[in-house]
All heavy atoms as TSV, in Angstrom:
chain	resi	resn	atom	element	x	y	z
A	1	MET	N	N	111.268	92.245	116.216
A	1	MET	CA	C	110.465	92.843	115.135
A	1	MET	C	C	109.116	93.193	115.717
A	1	MET	O	O	108.423	92.354	116.272
A	1	MET	CB	C	110.356	91.796	114.018
A	1	MET	CG	C	109.628	92.318	112.806
A	1	MET	SD	S	109.404	91.106	111.480
A	1	MET	CE	C	110.921	90.253	111.423
A	2	GLY	N	N	108.727	94.450	115.595
A	2	GLY	CA	C	107.442	94.896	116.100
A	2	GLY	C	C	106.308	94.551	115.170
A	2	GLY	O	O	106.487	94.297	113.985
A	3	LYS	N	N	105.126	94.585	115.733
A	3	LYS	CA	C	103.944	94.332	114.907
A	3	LYS	C	C	103.603	95.566	114.097
A	3	LYS	O	O	103.644	96.680	114.598
A	3	LYS	CB	C	102.746	94.005	115.818
A	3	LYS	CG	C	102.868	92.700	116.551
A	3	LYS	CD	C	101.630	92.470	117.405
A	3	LYS	CE	C	101.768	91.211	118.202
A	3	LYS	NZ	N	100.627	90.983	119.044
A	4	GLN	N	N	103.286	95.382	112.857
A	4	GLN	CA	C	102.894	96.462	111.975
A	4	GLN	C	C	101.385	96.392	111.842
A	4	GLN	O	O	100.855	95.415	111.320
A	4	GLN	CB	C	103.561	96.344	110.617
A	4	GLN	CG	C	105.068	96.391	110.660
A	4	GLN	CD	C	105.574	97.739	111.136
A	4	GLN	OE1	O	105.033	98.794	110.799
A	4	GLN	NE2	N	106.637	97.720	111.922
A	5	MET	N	N	100.688	97.414	112.308
A	5	MET	CA	C	99.241	97.465	112.285
A	5	MET	C	C	98.789	98.613	111.393
A	5	MET	O	O	99.442	99.658	111.364
A	5	MET	CB	C	98.678	97.640	113.688
A	5	MET	CG	C	99.071	96.568	114.682
A	5	MET	SD	S	98.309	94.973	114.354
A	5	MET	CE	C	96.620	95.294	114.797
A	6	VAL	N	N	97.670	98.428	110.710
A	6	VAL	CA	C	97.055	99.465	109.929
A	6	VAL	C	C	95.625	99.662	110.468
A	6	VAL	O	O	94.921	98.697	110.706
A	6	VAL	CB	C	97.004	99.089	108.436
A	6	VAL	CG1	C	96.252	100.151	107.630
A	6	VAL	CG2	C	98.403	98.919	107.883
A	7	MET	N	N	95.258	100.929	110.657
A	7	MET	CA	C	93.931	101.231	111.166
A	7	MET	C	C	93.077	101.831	110.022
A	7	MET	O	O	93.526	102.762	109.370
A	7	MET	CB	C	93.994	102.213	112.329
A	7	MET	CG	C	92.637	102.509	112.936
A	7	MET	SD	S	92.713	103.700	114.310
A	7	MET	CE	C	93.760	102.824	115.440
A	8	PHE	N	N	91.907	101.269	109.839
A	8	PHE	CA	C	90.975	101.777	108.822
A	8	PHE	C	C	89.838	102.490	109.538
A	8	PHE	O	O	89.211	101.931	110.430
A	8	PHE	CB	C	90.421	100.603	107.990
A	8	PHE	CG	C	91.480	99.904	107.189
A	8	PHE	CD1	C	92.189	98.841	107.691
A	8	PHE	CD2	C	91.757	100.334	105.907
A	8	PHE	CE1	C	93.165	98.197	106.973
A	8	PHE	CE2	C	92.752	99.707	105.144
A	8	PHE	CZ	C	93.450	98.619	105.693
A	9	GLU	N	N	89.596	103.748	109.123
A	9	GLU	CA	C	88.556	104.560	109.761
A	9	GLU	C	C	87.771	105.236	108.657
A	9	GLU	O	O	88.314	105.717	107.674
A	9	GLU	CB	C	89.165	105.632	110.657
A	9	GLU	CG	C	89.938	105.130	111.824
A	9	GLU	CD	C	90.527	106.282	112.620
A	9	GLU	OE1	O	91.422	106.953	112.122
A	9	GLU	OE2	O	90.046	106.484	113.762
A	10	LYS	N	N	86.435	105.258	108.861
A	10	LYS	CA	C	85.559	106.011	107.969
A	10	LYS	C	C	84.358	106.458	108.790
A	10	LYS	O	O	83.822	105.672	109.578
A	10	LYS	CB	C	85.127	105.154	106.779
A	10	LYS	CG	C	84.309	105.908	105.777
A	10	LYS	CD	C	84.050	105.094	104.544
A	10	LYS	CE	C	83.238	105.947	103.555
A	10	LYS	NZ	N	83.010	105.265	102.294
A	11	GLU	N	N	83.959	107.704	108.590
A	11	GLU	CA	C	82.821	108.240	109.349
A	11	GLU	C	C	81.596	107.345	109.135
A	11	GLU	O	O	81.264	106.997	107.998
A	11	GLU	CB	C	82.536	109.680	108.891
A	11	GLU	CG	C	81.527	110.359	109.795
A	11	GLU	CD	C	81.394	111.825	109.434
A	11	GLU	OE1	O	82.386	112.462	109.054
A	11	GLU	OE2	O	80.250	112.321	109.525
A	12	GLY	N	N	80.906	107.008	110.259
A	12	GLY	CA	C	79.712	106.174	110.195
A	12	GLY	C	C	79.989	104.697	110.248
A	12	GLY	O	O	79.061	103.897	110.225
A	13	PHE	N	N	81.279	104.309	110.327
A	13	PHE	CA	C	81.655	102.904	110.360
A	13	PHE	C	C	82.558	102.643	111.575
A	13	PHE	O	O	83.211	103.534	112.074
A	13	PHE	CB	C	82.416	102.515	109.083
A	13	PHE	CG	C	81.548	102.515	107.851
A	13	PHE	CD1	C	81.337	103.652	107.138
A	13	PHE	CD2	C	80.970	101.326	107.404
A	13	PHE	CE1	C	80.550	103.661	105.996
A	13	PHE	CE2	C	80.151	101.321	106.293
A	13	PHE	CZ	C	79.947	102.486	105.571
A	14	GLN	N	N	82.559	101.386	112.009
A	14	GLN	CA	C	83.424	101.007	113.125
A	14	GLN	C	C	84.873	100.942	112.615
A	14	GLN	O	O	85.142	100.508	111.508
A	14	GLN	CB	C	82.996	99.628	113.687
A	14	GLN	CG	C	81.639	99.657	114.335
A	14	GLN	CD	C	81.237	98.293	114.865
A	14	GLN	OE1	O	82.035	97.371	114.911
A	14	GLN	NE2	N	80.014	98.184	115.329
A	15	THR	N	N	85.782	101.400	113.462
A	15	THR	CA	C	87.204	101.351	113.148
A	15	THR	C	C	87.675	99.884	113.194
A	15	THR	O	O	87.229	99.129	114.037
A	15	THR	CB	C	88.004	102.201	114.168
A	15	THR	OG1	O	87.540	103.543	114.062
A	15	THR	CG2	C	89.492	102.163	113.901
A	16	LYS	N	N	88.573	99.560	112.307
A	16	LYS	CA	C	89.110	98.195	112.287
A	16	LYS	C	C	90.611	98.255	112.118
A	16	LYS	O	O	91.139	99.004	111.327
A	16	LYS	CB	C	88.486	97.396	111.124
A	16	LYS	CG	C	88.864	95.927	111.138
A	16	LYS	CD	C	88.007	95.162	110.156
A	16	LYS	CE	C	88.175	93.695	110.337
A	16	LYS	NZ	N	87.310	92.926	109.441
A	17	GLU	N	N	91.325	97.450	112.935
A	17	GLU	CA	C	92.780	97.346	112.846
A	17	GLU	C	C	93.146	96.003	112.205
A	17	GLU	O	O	92.522	94.981	112.514
A	17	GLU	CB	C	93.436	97.410	114.217
A	17	GLU	CG	C	93.536	98.805	114.768
A	17	GLU	CD	C	94.376	98.857	116.012
A	17	GLU	OE1	O	94.534	97.848	116.693
A	17	GLU	OE2	O	94.872	99.960	116.311
A	18	VAL	N	N	94.109	95.995	111.328
A	18	VAL	CA	C	94.563	94.788	110.663
A	18	VAL	C	C	96.077	94.688	110.850
A	18	VAL	O	O	96.814	95.646	110.649
A	18	VAL	CB	C	94.240	94.843	109.147
A	18	VAL	CG1	C	94.813	93.633	108.434
A	18	VAL	CG2	C	92.748	94.923	108.952
A	19	LYS	N	N	96.533	93.491	111.262
A	19	LYS	CA	C	97.978	93.235	111.403
A	19	LYS	C	C	98.543	92.830	110.072
A	19	LYS	O	O	98.008	91.939	109.413
A	19	LYS	CB	C	98.218	92.143	112.450
A	19	LYS	CG	C	99.686	91.837	112.638
A	19	LYS	CD	C	99.910	90.674	113.583
A	19	LYS	CE	C	101.376	90.391	113.630
A	19	LYS	NZ	N	101.676	89.037	114.051
A	20	LEU	N	N	99.616	93.507	109.652
A	20	LEU	CA	C	100.259	93.148	108.416
A	20	LEU	C	C	101.169	91.943	108.664
A	20	LEU	O	O	101.807	91.890	109.724
A	20	LEU	CB	C	101.094	94.318	107.885
A	20	LEU	CG	C	100.326	95.611	107.618
A	20	LEU	CD1	C	101.283	96.698	107.090
A	20	LEU	CD2	C	99.208	95.389	106.607
A	21	THR	N	N	101.220	91.016	107.756
A	21	THR	CA	C	102.040	89.827	107.944
A	21	THR	C	C	103.231	89.843	107.008
A	21	THR	O	O	103.169	90.393	105.928
A	21	THR	CB	C	101.200	88.549	107.679
A	21	THR	OG1	O	100.621	88.627	106.391
A	21	THR	CG2	C	100.077	88.429	108.684
A	22	LYS	N	N	104.306	89.249	107.492
A	22	LYS	CA	C	105.539	89.196	106.698
A	22	LYS	C	C	105.884	87.695	106.467
A	22	LYS	O	O	105.612	86.859	107.310
A	22	LYS	CB	C	106.691	89.844	107.423
A	22	LYS	CG	C	106.676	91.335	107.355
A	22	LYS	CD	C	107.960	91.914	107.891
A	22	LYS	CE	C	108.142	93.330	107.453
A	22	LYS	NZ	N	109.465	93.857	107.792
A	23	THR	N	N	106.477	87.427	105.333
A	23	THR	CA	C	106.963	86.106	104.987
A	23	THR	C	C	108.401	86.217	104.557
A	23	THR	O	O	108.905	87.289	104.228
A	23	THR	CB	C	106.131	85.456	103.853
A	23	THR	OG1	O	106.186	86.286	102.711
A	23	THR	CG2	C	104.680	85.252	104.268
A	24	PHE	N	N	109.079	85.055	104.504
A	24	PHE	CA	C	110.484	85.031	104.067
A	24	PHE	C	C	110.581	85.494	102.620
A	24	PHE	O	O	109.797	85.080	101.771
A	24	PHE	CB	C	111.031	83.595	104.226
A	24	PHE	CG	C	112.452	83.469	103.757
A	24	PHE	CD1	C	113.499	83.969	104.471
A	24	PHE	CD2	C	112.709	82.807	102.551
A	24	PHE	CE1	C	114.805	83.843	104.025
A	24	PHE	CE2	C	114.010	82.666	102.091
A	24	PHE	CZ	C	115.060	83.201	102.818
A	25	ASN	N	N	111.566	86.322	102.324
A	25	ASN	CA	C	111.777	86.822	100.975
A	25	ASN	C	C	112.765	85.900	100.259
A	25	ASN	O	O	113.929	85.860	100.596
A	25	ASN	CB	C	112.333	88.233	101.045
A	25	ASN	CG	C	112.416	88.898	99.655
A	25	ASN	OD1	O	112.188	88.262	98.649
A	25	ASN	ND2	N	112.771	90.139	99.665
A	26	PRO	N	N	112.300	85.118	99.251
A	26	PRO	CA	C	113.202	84.154	98.585
A	26	PRO	C	C	114.337	84.783	97.847
A	26	PRO	O	O	115.368	84.139	97.604
A	26	PRO	CB	C	112.265	83.431	97.615
A	26	PRO	CG	C	111.050	84.225	97.488
A	26	PRO	CD	C	110.938	85.089	98.732
A	27	VAL	N	N	114.284	86.080	97.552
A	27	VAL	CA	C	115.420	86.765	96.906
A	27	VAL	C	C	116.639	86.741	97.822
A	27	VAL	O	O	117.803	86.802	97.357
A	27	VAL	CB	C	115.013	88.214	96.541
A	27	VAL	CG1	C	116.196	89.009	96.003
A	27	VAL	CG2	C	113.887	88.181	95.518
A	28	THR	N	N	116.395	86.620	99.121
A	28	THR	CA	C	117.494	86.549	100.086
A	28	THR	C	C	118.423	85.387	99.760
A	28	THR	O	O	119.648	85.503	99.936
A	28	THR	CB	C	116.931	86.419	101.514
A	28	THR	OG1	O	116.142	87.588	101.794
A	28	THR	CG2	C	118.027	86.323	102.559
A	29	LEU	N	N	117.884	84.270	99.313
A	29	LEU	CA	C	118.728	83.113	98.975
A	29	LEU	C	C	119.721	83.456	97.859
A	29	LEU	O	O	120.874	83.068	97.929
A	29	LEU	CB	C	117.852	81.935	98.567
A	29	LEU	CG	C	116.934	81.358	99.638
A	29	LEU	CD1	C	116.061	80.273	99.071
A	29	LEU	CD2	C	117.745	80.861	100.805
A	30	LEU	N	N	119.277	84.205	96.893
A	30	LEU	CA	C	120.148	84.646	95.810
A	30	LEU	C	C	121.230	85.564	96.329
A	30	LEU	O	O	122.408	85.456	95.964
A	30	LEU	CB	C	119.328	85.351	94.711
A	30	LEU	CG	C	120.099	85.795	93.486
A	30	LEU	CD1	C	120.705	84.597	92.765
A	30	LEU	CD2	C	119.191	86.549	92.542
A	31	ASN	N	N	120.850	86.446	97.266
A	31	ASN	CA	C	121.842	87.351	97.857
A	31	ASN	C	C	122.862	86.594	98.687
A	31	ASN	O	O	124.036	86.990	98.743
A	31	ASN	CB	C	121.168	88.398	98.741
A	31	ASN	CG	C	120.416	89.413	97.899
A	31	ASN	OD1	O	120.625	89.557	96.726
A	31	ASN	ND2	N	119.525	90.145	98.538
A	32	ILE	N	N	122.466	85.495	99.310
A	32	ILE	CA	C	123.417	84.680	100.086
A	32	ILE	C	C	124.418	84.049	99.122
A	32	ILE	O	O	125.628	84.048	99.389
A	32	ILE	CB	C	122.666	83.590	100.885
A	32	ILE	CG1	C	121.873	84.246	102.015
A	32	ILE	CG2	C	123.643	82.586	101.471
A	32	ILE	CD1	C	120.929	83.291	102.711
A	33	LEU	N	N	123.915	83.497	98.013
A	33	LEU	CA	C	124.802	82.855	97.039
A	33	LEU	C	C	125.760	83.841	96.362
A	33	LEU	O	O	126.940	83.542	96.188
A	33	LEU	CB	C	123.982	82.134	95.968
A	33	LEU	CG	C	123.181	80.944	96.437
A	33	LEU	CD1	C	122.292	80.414	95.307
A	33	LEU	CD2	C	124.085	79.847	96.944
A	34	LEU	N	N	125.263	84.981	95.978
A	34	LEU	CA	C	126.081	85.965	95.247
A	34	LEU	C	C	126.881	86.876	96.169
A	34	LEU	O	O	127.990	87.301	95.807
A	34	LEU	CB	C	125.217	86.795	94.303
A	34	LEU	CG	C	124.455	86.018	93.224
A	34	LEU	CD1	C	123.591	86.952	92.392
A	34	LEU	CD2	C	125.447	85.290	92.317
A	35	GLY	N	N	126.318	87.209	97.288
A	35	GLY	CA	C	126.950	88.226	98.176
A	35	GLY	C	C	127.545	87.641	99.440
A	35	GLY	O	O	128.229	88.323	100.166
A	36	GLY	N	N	127.271	86.344	99.722
A	36	GLY	CA	C	127.810	85.734	100.921
A	36	GLY	C	C	127.377	86.466	102.175
A	36	GLY	O	O	126.257	86.937	102.299
A	37	ALA	N	N	128.324	86.572	103.115
A	37	ALA	CA	C	128.042	87.185	104.389
A	37	ALA	C	C	127.684	88.670	104.226
A	37	ALA	O	O	126.847	89.203	104.944
A	37	ALA	CB	C	129.234	87.049	105.336
A	38	ILE	N	N	128.301	89.337	103.249
A	38	ILE	CA	C	127.989	90.755	103.028
A	38	ILE	C	C	126.538	90.878	102.555
A	38	ILE	O	O	125.800	91.746	103.033
A	38	ILE	CB	C	128.962	91.379	102.010
A	38	ILE	CG1	C	130.379	91.406	102.596
A	38	ILE	CG2	C	128.519	92.756	101.589
A	38	ILE	CD1	C	131.457	91.836	101.643
A	39	GLY	N	N	126.131	90.033	101.590
A	39	GLY	CA	C	124.751	90.079	101.085
A	39	GLY	C	C	123.738	89.829	102.155
A	39	GLY	O	O	122.737	90.569	102.256
A	40	ILE	N	N	123.943	88.829	102.991
A	40	ILE	CA	C	122.970	88.511	104.061
A	40	ILE	C	C	123.005	89.608	105.112
A	40	ILE	O	O	121.988	89.970	105.696
A	40	ILE	CB	C	123.206	87.118	104.686
A	40	ILE	CG1	C	122.033	86.695	105.545
A	40	ILE	CG2	C	124.478	87.049	105.465
A	40	ILE	CD1	C	120.821	86.348	104.800
A	41	GLY	N	N	124.190	90.172	105.376
A	41	GLY	CA	C	124.314	91.269	106.332
A	41	GLY	C	C	123.529	92.500	105.893
A	41	GLY	O	O	122.847	93.142	106.686
A	42	ILE	N	N	123.640	92.825	104.606
A	42	ILE	CA	C	122.864	93.975	104.073
A	42	ILE	C	C	121.386	93.707	104.152
A	42	ILE	O	O	120.604	94.569	104.554
A	42	ILE	CB	C	123.303	94.294	102.634
A	42	ILE	CG1	C	124.738	94.833	102.647
A	42	ILE	CG2	C	122.364	95.275	101.979
A	42	ILE	CD1	C	125.381	95.002	101.281
A	43	ASP	N	N	120.953	92.493	103.797
A	43	ASP	CA	C	119.523	92.166	103.858
A	43	ASP	C	C	119.028	92.257	105.297
A	43	ASP	O	O	117.939	92.771	105.551
A	43	ASP	CB	C	119.278	90.757	103.327
A	43	ASP	CG	C	119.232	90.709	101.806
A	43	ASP	OD1	O	119.286	91.809	101.188
A	43	ASP	OD2	O	119.151	89.599	101.224
A	44	ALA	N	N	119.826	91.757	106.263
A	44	ALA	CA	C	119.408	91.817	107.644
A	44	ALA	C	C	119.329	93.252	108.156
A	44	ALA	O	O	118.398	93.627	108.838
A	44	ALA	CB	C	120.391	91.025	108.520
A	45	ALA	N	N	120.273	94.078	107.732
A	45	ALA	CA	C	120.319	95.471	108.197
A	45	ALA	C	C	119.173	96.286	107.594
A	45	ALA	O	O	118.658	97.189	108.243
A	45	ALA	CB	C	121.642	96.127	107.822
A	46	THR	N	N	118.772	95.962	106.361
A	46	THR	CA	C	117.732	96.759	105.705
A	46	THR	C	C	116.328	96.176	105.893
A	46	THR	O	O	115.351	96.774	105.460
A	46	THR	CB	C	117.998	96.873	104.201
A	46	THR	OG1	O	117.986	95.547	103.605
A	46	THR	CG2	C	119.335	97.556	103.933
A	47	GLY	N	N	116.224	94.996	106.505
A	47	GLY	CA	C	114.922	94.368	106.698
A	47	GLY	C	C	114.425	93.622	105.485
A	47	GLY	O	O	113.275	93.259	105.386
A	48	SER	N	N	115.331	93.352	104.534
A	48	SER	CA	C	114.909	92.693	103.297
A	48	SER	C	C	114.818	91.166	103.413
A	48	SER	O	O	114.501	90.477	102.436
A	48	SER	CB	C	115.909	93.030	102.180
A	48	SER	OG	O	115.867	94.422	101.905
A	49	LEU	N	N	115.101	90.633	104.587
A	49	LEU	CA	C	115.000	89.168	104.767
A	49	LEU	C	C	113.538	88.717	104.652
A	49	LEU	O	O	113.277	87.582	104.305
A	49	LEU	CB	C	115.543	88.739	106.141
A	49	LEU	CG	C	117.064	88.905	106.330
A	49	LEU	CD1	C	117.429	88.589	107.767
A	49	LEU	CD2	C	117.816	88.005	105.364
A	50	THR	N	N	112.634	89.615	104.952
A	50	THR	CA	C	111.221	89.296	104.894
A	50	THR	C	C	110.518	90.348	104.029
A	50	THR	O	O	111.073	91.417	103.756
A	50	THR	CB	C	110.556	89.281	106.277
A	50	THR	OG1	O	110.757	90.530	106.881
A	50	THR	CG2	C	111.131	88.189	107.158
A	51	LYS	N	N	109.302	89.995	103.567
A	51	LYS	CA	C	108.496	90.935	102.808
A	51	LYS	C	C	107.056	90.838	103.263
A	51	LYS	O	O	106.643	89.840	103.837
A	51	LYS	CB	C	108.605	90.627	101.319
A	51	LYS	CG	C	108.038	89.289	100.914
A	51	LYS	CD	C	108.118	89.023	99.436
A	51	LYS	CE	C	107.519	87.665	99.119
A	51	LYS	NZ	N	107.481	87.436	97.695
A	52	TYR	N	N	106.318	91.913	103.042
A	52	TYR	CA	C	104.899	91.879	103.423
A	52	TYR	C	C	104.149	91.019	102.435
A	52	TYR	O	O	104.362	91.103	101.227
A	52	TYR	CB	C	104.304	93.300	103.436
A	52	TYR	CG	C	104.765	94.106	104.606
A	52	TYR	CD1	C	105.712	95.107	104.447
A	52	TYR	CD2	C	104.268	93.842	105.855
A	52	TYR	CE1	C	106.155	95.837	105.550
A	52	TYR	CE2	C	104.698	94.574	106.949
A	52	TYR	CZ	C	105.633	95.568	106.809
A	52	TYR	OH	O	106.059	96.276	107.872
A	53	SER	N	N	103.318	90.148	102.966
A	53	SER	CA	C	102.527	89.273	102.105
A	53	SER	C	C	101.200	89.002	102.807
A	53	SER	O	O	101.193	88.609	103.962
A	53	SER	CB	C	103.225	87.954	101.876
A	53	SER	OG	O	102.490	87.102	101.063
A	54	PRO	N	N	100.085	89.253	102.195
A	54	PRO	CA	C	99.884	89.642	100.801
A	54	PRO	C	C	100.223	91.093	100.589
A	54	PRO	O	O	100.408	91.858	101.514
A	54	PRO	CB	C	98.399	89.407	100.602
A	54	PRO	CG	C	97.776	89.601	101.933
A	54	PRO	CD	C	98.817	89.132	102.906
A	55	LYS	N	N	100.290	91.494	99.310
A	55	LYS	CA	C	100.625	92.891	98.971
A	55	LYS	C	C	99.418	93.813	99.098
A	55	LYS	O	O	99.560	95.019	99.146
A	55	LYS	CB	C	101.181	92.970	97.539
A	55	LYS	CG	C	102.551	92.360	97.434
A	55	LYS	CD	C	103.114	92.581	96.055
A	55	LYS	CE	C	104.520	92.014	95.990
A	55	LYS	NZ	N	105.157	92.311	94.718
A	56	SER	N	N	98.217	93.240	99.115
A	56	SER	CA	C	97.015	94.060	99.288
A	56	SER	C	C	96.066	93.351	100.252
A	56	SER	O	O	96.095	92.145	100.385
A	56	SER	CB	C	96.326	94.347	97.954
A	56	SER	OG	O	95.868	93.136	97.400
A	57	TYR	N	N	95.254	94.123	100.907
A	57	TYR	CA	C	94.281	93.627	101.888
A	57	TYR	C	C	92.921	94.185	101.555
A	57	TYR	O	O	92.787	95.349	101.139
A	57	TYR	CB	C	94.627	94.077	103.301
A	57	TYR	CG	C	95.916	93.475	103.858
A	57	TYR	CD1	C	97.180	93.939	103.474
A	57	TYR	CD2	C	95.857	92.414	104.713
A	57	TYR	CE1	C	98.335	93.377	103.960
A	57	TYR	CE2	C	97.016	91.831	105.225
A	57	TYR	CZ	C	98.247	92.320	104.832
A	57	TYR	OH	O	99.405	91.755	105.329
A	58	THR	N	N	91.892	93.387	101.711
A	58	THR	CA	C	90.516	93.815	101.550
A	58	THR	C	C	89.885	93.819	102.949
A	58	THR	O	O	89.911	92.804	103.633
A	58	THR	CB	C	89.745	92.884	100.626
A	58	THR	OG1	O	90.390	92.884	99.323
A	58	THR	CG2	C	88.308	93.353	100.460
A	59	VAL	N	N	89.356	94.949	103.332
A	59	VAL	CA	C	88.770	95.097	104.663
A	59	VAL	C	C	87.322	95.547	104.550
A	59	VAL	O	O	87.030	96.548	103.868
A	59	VAL	CB	C	89.574	96.136	105.489
A	59	VAL	CG1	C	88.963	96.324	106.869
A	59	VAL	CG2	C	91.030	95.706	105.608
A	60	ASP	N	N	86.441	94.811	105.187
A	60	ASP	CA	C	85.016	95.205	105.248
A	60	ASP	C	C	84.755	95.897	106.548
A	60	ASP	O	O	84.997	95.356	107.628
A	60	ASP	CB	C	84.119	93.958	105.154
A	60	ASP	CG	C	84.223	93.270	103.779
A	60	ASP	OD1	O	84.300	94.008	102.772
A	60	ASP	OD2	O	84.223	92.029	103.757
A	61	LEU	N	N	84.287	97.138	106.473
A	61	LEU	CA	C	83.943	97.909	107.683
A	61	LEU	C	C	82.460	97.767	107.942
A	61	LEU	O	O	81.639	97.819	107.042
A	61	LEU	CB	C	84.307	99.395	107.477
A	61	LEU	CG	C	85.784	99.704	107.237
A	61	LEU	CD1	C	85.981	101.192	107.017
A	61	LEU	CD2	C	86.662	99.216	108.400
A	62	GLU	N	N	82.137	97.603	109.230
A	62	GLU	CA	C	80.738	97.456	109.630
A	62	GLU	C	C	80.199	98.840	110.008
A	62	GLU	O	O	80.866	99.601	110.704
A	62	GLU	CB	C	80.596	96.516	110.817
A	62	GLU	CG	C	81.046	95.101	110.487
A	62	GLU	CD	C	80.960	94.170	111.687
A	62	GLU	OE1	O	80.169	94.464	112.640
A	62	GLU	OE2	O	81.656	93.149	111.679
A	63	SER	N	N	78.970	99.137	109.613
A	63	SER	CA	C	78.374	100.414	109.947
A	63	SER	C	C	78.049	100.428	111.431
A	63	SER	O	O	77.822	99.423	112.055
A	63	SER	CB	C	77.131	100.685	109.126
A	63	SER	OG	O	76.186	99.685	109.288
A	64	LYS	N	N	78.025	101.661	111.999
A	64	LYS	CA	C	77.754	101.804	113.448
A	64	LYS	C	C	76.302	101.663	113.717
A	64	LYS	O	O	75.425	101.941	112.977
A	64	LYS	CB	C	78.255	103.167	113.950
A	64	LYS	CG	C	79.758	103.260	113.975
A	64	LYS	CD	C	80.185	104.568	114.558
A	64	LYS	CE	C	81.709	104.649	114.654
A	64	LYS	NZ	N	82.159	105.890	115.179
Protein backbone atom coordinates (compact mmCIF):
# COMPACT_ATOMS: atom_id res chain seq x y z
CA MET A 1 0.00 0.00 0.00
CA GLY A 2 1.52 3.30 -1.08
CA LYS A 3 1.55 6.47 0.90
CA GLN A 4 -1.21 8.90 0.03
CA MET A 5 0.04 12.48 0.28
CA VAL A 6 -1.80 15.75 -0.24
CA MET A 7 0.06 18.95 -1.09
CA PHE A 8 -1.34 22.32 -0.01
CA GLU A 9 -0.12 25.35 -1.95
CA LYS A 10 -1.10 29.01 -1.84
CA GLU A 11 0.72 32.01 -3.25
CA GLY A 12 2.73 33.79 -0.55
CA PHE A 13 2.75 30.73 1.74
CA GLN A 14 5.08 27.78 2.21
CA THR A 15 3.93 24.54 0.62
CA LYS A 16 2.98 21.80 3.04
CA GLU A 17 2.52 18.06 2.46
CA VAL A 18 0.28 15.97 4.68
CA LYS A 19 0.18 12.15 4.76
CA LEU A 20 -3.33 10.76 4.80
CA THR A 21 -3.84 7.99 7.33
CA LYS A 22 -5.99 4.89 7.04
CA THR A 23 -7.61 2.80 9.76
CA PHE A 24 -9.37 -0.56 9.76
CA ASN A 25 -12.93 -0.31 8.44
CA PRO A 26 -15.24 -2.06 10.95
CA VAL A 27 -17.86 -2.65 8.23
CA THR A 28 -15.45 -5.31 6.95
CA LEU A 29 -16.40 -7.50 9.94
CA LEU A 30 -20.03 -7.46 8.82
CA ASN A 31 -18.97 -8.36 5.29
CA ILE A 32 -16.98 -11.32 6.66
CA LEU A 33 -20.02 -12.59 8.58
CA LEU A 34 -22.52 -12.10 5.75
CA GLY A 35 -20.33 -12.66 2.71
CA GLY A 36 -17.64 -15.02 4.02
CA ALA A 37 -14.64 -15.43 1.75
CA ILE A 38 -16.40 -13.69 -1.12
CA GLY A 39 -17.18 -10.63 1.05
CA ILE A 40 -13.62 -10.33 2.36
CA GLY A 41 -12.25 -10.94 -1.14
CA ILE A 42 -14.32 -8.11 -2.58
CA ASP A 43 -13.26 -5.78 0.26
CA ALA A 44 -9.61 -6.67 -0.30
CA ALA A 45 -9.87 -6.16 -4.06
CA THR A 46 -11.62 -2.79 -3.75
CA GLY A 47 -9.51 -1.44 -0.87
CA SER A 48 -12.49 -1.33 1.48
CA LEU A 49 -10.64 -3.11 4.30
CA THR A 50 -9.41 0.29 5.43
CA LYS A 51 -10.80 3.82 5.36
CA TYR A 52 -9.27 7.26 5.57
CA SER A 53 -9.42 8.66 9.08
CA PRO A 54 -9.92 11.45 9.93
CA LYS A 55 -12.32 12.48 7.18
CA SER A 56 -11.08 16.08 7.24
CA TYR A 57 -7.76 17.76 7.94
CA THR A 58 -6.97 21.27 9.12
CA VAL A 59 -3.68 22.62 7.80
CA ASP A 60 -2.03 25.87 8.85
CA LEU A 61 0.22 27.33 6.16
CA GLU A 62 3.10 29.59 7.18
CA SER A 63 3.70 32.78 5.22
CA LYS A 64 6.99 33.08 3.33
